[in-house]
VEXDRENKE-166609 format. One record per residue: residue in one letter; x, y, z of N, C-alpha, C, O in turn. Coordinates in steps of 0.2 Angstrom, whole numbers, plus 5000, padded with zeros to 4 digits. Atoms other than C-alpha are relative to their C-alpha. Layout:
# VEXDRENKE-166609
AXYZXYZXYZXYZ
...
***
This chain:
# VEXDRENKE-166609
M500449945000500050005000500450065000501050065002
E499749945001500550184997500050035007499550025011
C500049974994501050295012499450045001499150055007
E500649964999499550415009499449965003499149985007
K500550044999498350275010500149975008499649965011
I499850024993499250205026499850055005499550045010
R500149944995499150375035499250015001499050035006
E500750005000497250375031499749955005499249955008
L500350064997497050205039500349995008500149955011
I499750014993498150235055499550015006499649975011
L500549994994496750305066499649945001499549915006
D500450064999495650155062500449945002500149905006
Y499650064998497050035064500150015008500149965011
S499949994992497450115082499449985004499449955009
E500650024996495650085087499749934998499249915001
G500250065002495549915079499449994996499049944996
D500550005005494249955066500149984993499749994989
L499950035007495049875051499949934999499949895004
N500150075001494649715043500749974999501250005000
Q499350034999496049585043500550014995501150024996
S499549995005496749615026500350075000500950084999
D499749934999496949805029500550005006501050045006
K499650004994497649775046500749974999501250005001
L499450035002498949655039500450054995501050054996
G499749955005499349785025500350055004500950075002
V499749944996499649925038500649975004501150015004
E499450034996500749815049500649994996501150004998
K499550025005501749755034500450074998501050084998
H499849945002501949935028500450045006500950075004
L499649974995502450005045500749975002501150005004
K499350034999503849875047500550024994501150034996
E499549995005504549925030500150084999500750104997
C499949935001504250115030500150045007499750045011
K499849974994505150215043499650075001499450085007
E500449934999504250385040499349985002499050025007
C500650014998502550305042500049975007499549985011
N500050024994503050215057500150055005499850055011
I499949944996503650375065499350045001499150065006
Y500749965000501950455060499549965004499149995008
F500450044996501050305068500250015008499750025012
E499849994993502050325084499850075003499550075009
Q500249944998501750505085499350015001499050045006
S500750004999499950495082499749965006499249985009
H500250044994499750355095500150045006499750035011
K499849964994500650465108499450055001499250075007
V500549955000499450605104499349975003499050005007
W500750034998497850495106500149985007499649985011
N499950024993498550425122500050065005499650055010
L500149944996498750595129499350035000499150055006
L500749985000497050645124499549955004499049985007
D500450054996496350485132500150025008499650015012
N499949994993497150545149499850075002499950095007
W500349934999496350725147499550005005499049965005
H500549994994495350775163499750074999500150124999
T500449945001494050905161500050045007500050005012
V500149964994493951045174499350015002498950024998
Q500749994997492451045185499950075002500350105006
I500149934998491651215187499350005004498949965003
N500649994996490351275199499450024996499550054990
N500649995004488551295193499950084999499650104994
D500149935001488651485196500650044997500650104997
F499449975003490251515187499850054994500150114994
I500249955006489451595171499750065002499950115000
P500349944998488351715180500550045004500550115003
R499449964996489851765192500550034995500750094996
F499549985005490951785176499750074997500150124997
W500349945003489751905168499950065005499950125003
D500049944995489452005184500750035001500750095001
R499349975000491352025185500250054994500450104995
V499949965006491452085167499750075001499950124999
T500449945000490052215170500450055005500450115004
T499749964995490952275186500650034997500850094999
E499349975003492652295177499850054995500250104995
D500149955005491852385163499850075003499950125001
R500249944997491052515175500650035003500650095004
K499449974997492752535183500450044995500850094997
K499649975005493552585167499850084999500350124998
G500249945000492552745166500150034993500149994988
N499949975007492852875151500750024999501150015004
A499449985002494252955143500350055005500950065006
F499849944996494353105155500249975007500650015010
D499750034994494652985170500750005000501150005005
F499350005000496352965164500450065002500950065006
F499749944998496753145165499950025007500350065010
R500149984993495953165182500449965005500649995010
N499650044996497053025189500750025000501150005004
L499349985001498653105183500250055005499850095008
R499749954995499753205195500050074996500150074990
P500149935003499553395192500750024997500750054992
N499449985003501453415189500149964993500450004988
L500050035006501353285175499650034994499850044989
V500449975004499953375167500350074998500350084992
S499749935002500753545168500649994996500850034991
G499450015004502353475161499849984993500250014988
G500250025007501453395146499750064996499950074990
V500349945003500553565143500650044998500650074993
G499449965001502253655144500449974994500650014989
V499650035006503053535131499650024994499950034988
I500449985006501553565119500150074998500150084992
I499949935001501653745121500750024997500750064992
L499349995002503553745118500049984992500350014988
I500050035007503253635102499750054995499950074990
L500449955004501953765095500450064999500450094994
V499649945000503053915099500649994995500750034990
V499550015005504553835089499749994993500050024989
F500350015007503453785075499850074997499950084991
L500249935002502653965074500650044998500650084993
V499449965001504354045075500349984994500550024990
N499750035007505053935061499650024994499950044989
I500449985006503553985050500150074999500150104993
L500149925000503554175054500750034998500750084995
V499449975001505454205053500249994992500149934990
S499850005007506054245035500749964999501149965003
H499450045001507354125028500450024994500849994991
H499749975005507954245015500850005001501250004996
D499350004998509654255024500449944998501049944997
N499650065001510054075020500149994992500449944990
I500050015007509854095001500750034998501050084999
V499449985003511554094992500050014993499849964989
F500049985007511754174975500749994997501150034999
T499450015003513254104966500250034994499750054990
E499849975006514254154951499649964994499449994989
G500350045005513454004942499250034999499050034993
D500649975001511754074946499950074997499550084993
R499949945004512254244940500049994993499750034989
S499950015008512854184923499349974997499249984992
D500750025003511154084921499550055000499250054995
E500549955000510154234925500250054994499750074991
E499849955006511154344912499849964994499649994989
L500150045006510954204899499250004999499050014993
L500749995001509054204902499850074998499350074994
I500249935002508954394901500250014993499850044989
E499850005007509954384885499549964995499449994989
F500450045004508854244878499350044999499050044994
D500749975000507254344882500050064996499650084992
R499949945005507954504873500149984993499850024988
S499950025007508454404858499449974996499549964990
I500550045003506854314855499550044996499450104998
T500549975004505754364841499349975000499249925003
K500650035000503954334837500049944996499649894998
E500050065004504354204824500349945004500149895004
T499650054996505554114836499549985006499549925007
A500450024994504254124850499449954997499249915001
E500550055003502954044838500249934999499949885000
S499750075001504153904834500149965007500149905007
L499950034993504353874853499349995004499349975009
E500750014996502453864857499949935001499549925006
I500150074998502553684857500349985007500149935010
Y499850014993503453704874499650045005499750035011
G500449974995502153814881499850074997500150094992
P500249935003501353994879500550055001500550095005
W499449954999502954094876499850074996500050124999
S500149935004502254224863499750055004499850115003
D500449954996501054304876500550045004500550105005
E499549974995502554334888500450054996500750104999
I499549965004503654404874499750064998500050124999
E500449945002502354524868500050055006500050115005
E500049964994502154584886500650035002500750095004
N499449984998503954604889500350054995500650104997
K499849955006504254704872499650065000499750104996
G500549945000502754814876499650004993499450054992
G500350005006501954764860499449955000499149944995
***
């Protein structure tokens, strides 16, 4: 027999529910196949452990007492403001101070001008001059040929005053 078929029959074999030919086939295969033999031993150990399982006896009033306790614990939790009520005043004032400090730093950072940090290099200056020269040298015909890149002609007419 194949291993897959033997593994299906192992439970019935353990309980003695197989006919004689299947029983002999399983026994023969278990002697020849090490993997199936290990599978049989492990499953046999598990079934023996389950046979020794003892259930826990509970009192008849366990379930009502359980739900009463759950209800009591839920009432103890309270609402979100109970958390703040139970904190020490120093901790609350410290937290408020930290929040105010963060807001002040954030607002100062937004309101202070950052123009002092801009660096204008010689490369930037030469690029600026090149753009100015390009703007002066462009004609209406050149601008029309550049329209595929965007609306240049309107800006050129405005710059030339025409």
